[in-house]
N, C-alpha and C positions, 0 to 999 in steps of 0.2 A: 412305371415298371423299373425295377432295379437292374443294375448290370448283371447280377448273378442269375436273374431269371430271364435274361434275353434269349430269344430263340436262336437256334443254330444258324439260320439264314442271316440274322442280324450280326451275330459274331463274325461270320465270314465276311459280310459286306463291309463291316467296320474294322476289319483286320484285327479282331480281338479288342475293339474299342481303343485303337491306337490314337494317341494325341501327344504330340511333342510339347511338353510344358515349357520348354525353353524358347521355341520358335512359333508355337501355335500350329505347326504343320499337321495336317490330317493324313498324310501319306508317309509311311516309314522311309527313312533315308537309305541311300546306298552307301555302305561303308566298305571301301575297297582295301583298307589296310590289311596286310598279312601279319603284322606284328604290332605289339602294344606296349606302351612305355611303362617304366617302373620309376618309383621315387628314389630319394637319396638313400633309403635303406634297402633298395632293390626289391621293394614290394610293389606288386601290380597296382596301378592307379585304379583300375576296375578289375577285381579278382575274377569276374566272369569272362574277361577277354585276355587270352594269353597268346595264342598263335593260331592262325587261320586254318591250320590243318584239322582242327577239331573244335576250337573255342573262339568263335567270332560272332559278333552281333548280326552278321550278314544273313544267317539262316535261322536265328533264334525266333524271330517274329513268326515265320511260317510254321515252325515246329510247335509253338505255343497254340496257334490257331488250330492246327490239325489235331493236336492232342485233345483240345476242347471239343472239337467236332466229333471225335470218336469216343468221347467220354473216357479218355485214357489218362494215365498218370504222367507219362512222358512220351516224347517223340524224338526221333533222330532222322535227319535228312541224309540222303546219300547221292552220289553222282548219277545214279540211274536206278531203275527198278531192279535190274539184275545185280547191281552192286549191293543193294539192300538184301536181296535174297542170299547172295554169296556171303555176306557178313554173318548171317545166321548159321550157314553150313560150315563156315570156317571155325566156328566155336565147338563143333562136334568132334569127339575123340574117336579114333579107330575102334571098331567093335560096336559102335552105336547102331541103333536101328531107327529108321524113318519110314513112315507110311505115307505113300503118295496116292492121289486119285488117278484113275486110269484116263481121265479126261482133264487136261490142263494145258496152259500155254506152253507150246512146244519149245520155245527158247529156254524157259526155265527148266522144263523136264529134261531136255538134252544136257544142259550144263550140270544139273544135279546128278544125273546118272554118271556122267564122266568124272565129276569130282568125287563122288562117293566110291566109285570103282578104284580111283587112285588112293583113296584114304582108308580103304577097307571098312567102309560104312555100309551096313546092310540096308537094302530097300525091299519093301513089299508094297503091294498095290491093292486098292479097294475100288469098287464101282462107285463113281462120283454121285450117281443118282440114288444110291442106297447106303446111307450112313451106317446101317447095321452091319454091312460087310466089313467095316473097320475091325470088328471083333475077330473075324477070321484072319485078317491081314496082320493082326498083332499076335495071334496065337502062335506059340512056339518060340517066341522071343522074350527075353527077360531084361532087355536093355533098350526098350523103345523110349526114345527121347522126344520125338516130334511126330505129330499127325498133321498132315498138310491138307487144307481145304481151299479150293478155288471155286467160288460160286457167285454168279453163274459161270460155268466153265467155258473156256474159249477154245474152239469155236462151236462146240456141240451144244452148249447152253444147258448142260445138266445142272440141276439144283441140288445142293447138299444141305441137309438139315444141320445147321451149325450147333444148335443145342444138343442134339443127339450125338454128334461127332465129339463135342466137348466132353460129354459124359463118358463116352467110351475111351477117349484119350486119358482123361483123368483117372479112370478106374485102373488104367495100366501104368499110372505114374508118369505119363507123358504130358507135354504141353501141346496145345492146339494152336496152330498158326493158320490164319485165314488171309488169303490173297483176295482183297475186296476191291481190286482195281475196277472191275466192270460194274460193281454195284455202287460204289462211292458212299461216303458218310451221309449223303443227302437222304438215302433210303435205307441203309443198313448200318447198325453199330454192332459188329461182331463181338466186341468186348462185353457188351451187355448180355449177349447170348452165351457167354461162357468161354470165348476165345481168350488166349493168353497174349497173343501178339496179332496185330493186323499189319499186313504188308500192302503197299501201294506202289504201282508204277506211277509216280506223280507226273510223269511225262504225259499221261493220258488226261482224264477228265479233270483232275485237280488243277492242272495248269490250263488245259482246255484250248490252247491256241497253236499247238504243233510247233512250238518254238523253244522248248525247254526239255533237256534231259534231266530227270531227277527221280529219286526213289525215296520211300519213307517207311519207317517201322514205328508203330505205336504200341506201347505196352499197357496192360491193365494195371500192373504194379511192378515193383522192383523185385526181381528174382535172379538166381544165379545166371541163367542164360542171358537175360537182359543186360546184366552187368558185363558179361563177356562180350556181348555185341557192342556195347558202348566202348569197351576197351579196344576191340578190334577196329572200330572206326577211328578212335583216337590215335592208334598206332599207324594204321594204313592211310588215313587221310582221304578216304573215298567220299569226299563231300562235294556238294555242288559249288560252283563259283558264285561270287558276289552278285553279279548281275542276274544269273540264272535264279538265284534264291529270291531276288527282288521280283523277277518276272513271275515266279511261281506264286508268291504271295499276291501279286496283282491279279493273277488269274483266279485264285481262290476267292477273291472278293466278289466275283460274279458266278461262283460255282452253282449256287442254288437256282439262279435264274436260268443259266445255261442247261443244267441237267434236267430241270423240270420241263423246259421247252423241248429238249431233245427226246425225253421220255414220252411226252404227249404225241410227238410226231412218230416215234418208233411204234407206238401202239396202233396208230392209224395206218401206218405202212404195213405192219404185220397183218392187220385185218384185211387190208386191200389184197396183199399177196395170197392170203389164205383162200380168198374167193376167186383167184385168177386161174384160168384154165391151163396156163402154162406152168403152173407150180405144182410140184409133187408134195411138198411139205414145208411148213414154216416152223422154225425152232425159236420160240420166244415165250418165256415163262408167264407173260401177261395174258396169253391166250388160254381160255378155260380148258382146252383139250391138251395142253402141255402136261406131261406126266408130273412135273414138279410144281404145277400151278398152286396147289394148296399150301405147300411148304413156302413157296415164294411169297404168297400173300401174307403169310404169318411173319416172315422175317424181312421182307422188303416193304417198308411203309411208304405209301404215297406214289408208288410206281414200280416199274420192273426193269429199269435201265434203258440205255440207248443202243445196246448191242443186240443184234439178232442174226440168225442165219436162215437161209432158205435153199431148198433143193429144186432145181428146175427139172422139167421133164426132158430127159436126155442124158448126155454123157459129158465128159470133160470139154469136148469141143463146143458143145451147146452152151455150157456155162461160160466159157471164155468168150464166146460170141456175144452173149448177153452183156457181159462186163464191157466188152469192146464197143458196143453200140451206145453206151451211156454217154450223154452229152454234158450233164450237170454234175453227176456223181463221179468222183475221181477214183481210179484204180491205184491204190497205195496201201502200204502197211502202216497201221496204227489204229487207234480208236480214241473216242472221248473228245475229239476236237470240235471246233465250231463248224467245220466242213464235213460233209458226208463222204465217207470212203467205202469202197467195196474191195473185196479181196477173194482170190481163188486159193484157198488154203491147201488144196490137194497138190497144187504146183509147188508149194513151198515146203511141205512136210514129207517125211519118208513114208513109203508104202505101209510099213508096219503100224503106223498110227491110224490106219484105216479111215482116213477122212474121206467121205464120199466125193467122188470125182465131179458130181453135179452140184456140189454145195458152194454157195457164195455167202461170205460173211459181210454184213452191212453194219457200219458204225454210223448212226444217224446224227447229223449235226443240227444246226439251228436255222437252216434255210426254210423257205416257205414249204410246208408239207405238200401243198398242192403241186408245186414245181417238182418235188422229189417223186411223187407218185406218177406224175405225167412222164417223167424221164424213165422210170422203171417200166411203165406201161408200153412206151414206144420201143424200148429195148427188148421186151418180151414178145412183141408181135411176131407172128410167123413161126413160133416154136410148135 
């Protein structure tokens, strides 16, 4: 098999087929230098490396691997997922119009609304489970620049048809941005489905060990918005540190093993919860009764992710009681790590988001699935 035909899992595991020809090292080095020398003509010794605010070898390796995993043209890393999202919105001019889903990560939604209000950028909303509703959200505007998709959505697990969303966005002359954090490039390549940009909170599954803050944007090709995003990062320097970049690449080398293991467990847990007498509903696109199952099966290849939500029979007090009884699963905010985490989103989000008070969000890790099921079962007893 040639390098060009290697599978995505092999590309990730071998860090893009890295091999240091000078030392024979199979692991990329950590290069902490913030500045890079020039010769007697004041020309850079290596034109790729200028100053670590934007041009440093410390994050190039991870960018190349992620771009390849997403079938993209280029990738840029950022200091966090929110820094990546902010870089996109900083490029928009007053009077622009952006279409957001009604179900998305609250941290992003809250910041986007505040920023757009300050900058006189118009926002409208569509139903995340119905990509055709994008048409109505665009109607009446002639300055739509972006349509935003987050699929599956966090925490309601709505599935958006990326191909259909891309078609509606492009018909309006807009770009489609897909937040694919919950899906990961292991199972979805949004660029192949028509997206123009893919955003990741690399803090989550890409790193996978809950020890790095990072974000990423991958582009299908070079366009004006992408060039503006690159210029924004170059000027603002919202980049990850040297060691964080190295840790991110290290985490990505086990991405496929971790995600595949977690997805298998998530499916088993979803099926267990669905049959449990203490559960009102399970929100997981891998279940055949999920409204977005058919779309998910079409655009998520090989699995349905490691994130799911479930509603217990009862109210907020009941849900918090279940989370508090868990002995192996930890109550904490985040997802995509090797450890299984549970979260009561109603406590964290404002009432207008209408997150059910009896909903618990579960990010499944790589522990023994039997242990996880037993922990959930004992916590659910007596409801």
